[in-house]
Structures are given as structure tokens and as C-alpha cells.
C-alpha positions in Angstrom: 10.5 73.7 16.7 9.1 71.2 14.2 6.8 69.6 16.8 5.2 72.9 17.7 7.0 73.4 20.9 9.0 76.5 21.9 12.8 76.1 22.1 14.3 77.2 25.3 17.8 77.1 26.9 18.6 75.4 30.2 17.1 78.5 32.1 13.8 78.4 30.1 14.8 81.5 28.1 13.6 81.8 24.5 15.7 83.4 21.7 13.6 86.6 22.3 15.1 88.7 25.1 12.7 89.0 28.0 10.5 86.0 27.0 10.6 82.7 28.9 8.6 79.6 28.3 7.8 76.7 30.6 5.7 73.6 30.9 4.9 71.0 28.2 5.1 73.5 25.4 8.7 74.4 26.0 11.6 72.1 25.0 15.3 72.2 25.1 17.0 71.2 21.8 19.2 68.8 23.8 16.2 66.7 24.9 14.7 64.2 22.4 11.1 65.0 23.3 8.9 67.3 25.2 8.6 66.2 28.9 4.9 65.5 29.3 4.4 65.2 33.1 3.0 67.5 35.7 6.3 67.2 37.7 8.5 68.3 34.9 6.1 71.1 33.9 6.1 72.4 37.4 9.9 72.2 37.7 10.4 74.1 34.4 7.9 76.8 35.7 9.9 77.1 38.9 13.2 77.4 37.0 11.7 80.0 34.7 10.4 82.0 37.7 13.8 81.9 39.3 15.5 83.0 36.1 13.0 85.9 35.6 13.6 87.0 39.2 17.4 87.0 38.6 17.0 89.0 35.3 14.7 91.6 36.9 16.9 92.0 39.9 19.9 92.5 37.7 18.0 95.1 35.6 16.8 97.0 38.7 20.1 97.1 40.6 22.5 97.3 37.6 24.5 94.4 39.1 25.8 91.8 36.7 24.0 88.4 36.7 25.8 85.6 38.4 27.5 83.2 36.0 25.8 79.9 36.3 27.3 76.6 35.2 25.2 75.0 32.5 24.9 71.2 32.5 26.6 69.4 29.7 24.4 68.5 26.7 23.0 65.0 26.8 25.2 63.8 23.9 28.4 65.0 25.7 27.3 63.5 29.0 26.9 60.1 27.3 30.3 60.4 25.6 32.0 61.3 28.9 30.4 58.3 30.6 31.6 55.9 27.9 
């Protein structure tokens, strides 16, 4: 991204298959800025770990990954509240 951070989706996945990013260097395009707190960095790391585990389990067993509901983008959530 233009600020030097790595763009990730809501599950901390990058656009490169098998590569995840977390912490203050990873940012979702739907967020206006990189979260710069220890708490948010730890939470994104935990989410990345859970997603990696789910991907590896799916690859090892051949079972499909569960379909997870993604949260609405920030702009849509604001429009729905209005």
C-alpha cells in the first residue's frame, strides 16, 4: 500500500496464496489507517494464526474450508446505520 503496509483481507491473508501478515505492518483496505496498538497487533496475530491453522487443516484432510461470514466494509456499515 502507499504507506508501506501490506494489504490483507479480514482473515489477514495477503494476495499471495499461503502468505499472511499481521501486526502494525498489515492493514485492511477498508480501514483508514494502520492500527498502531499492541492490542490490535496481538489480535491480528491471533486471527492470522487461526486462519493459517484452518488452511493447513483443510490442506491435510482434503476437507473444504468452512464458509465464514465476512463483516461489512466500514463504508457499508455506516450507510446501513444511517
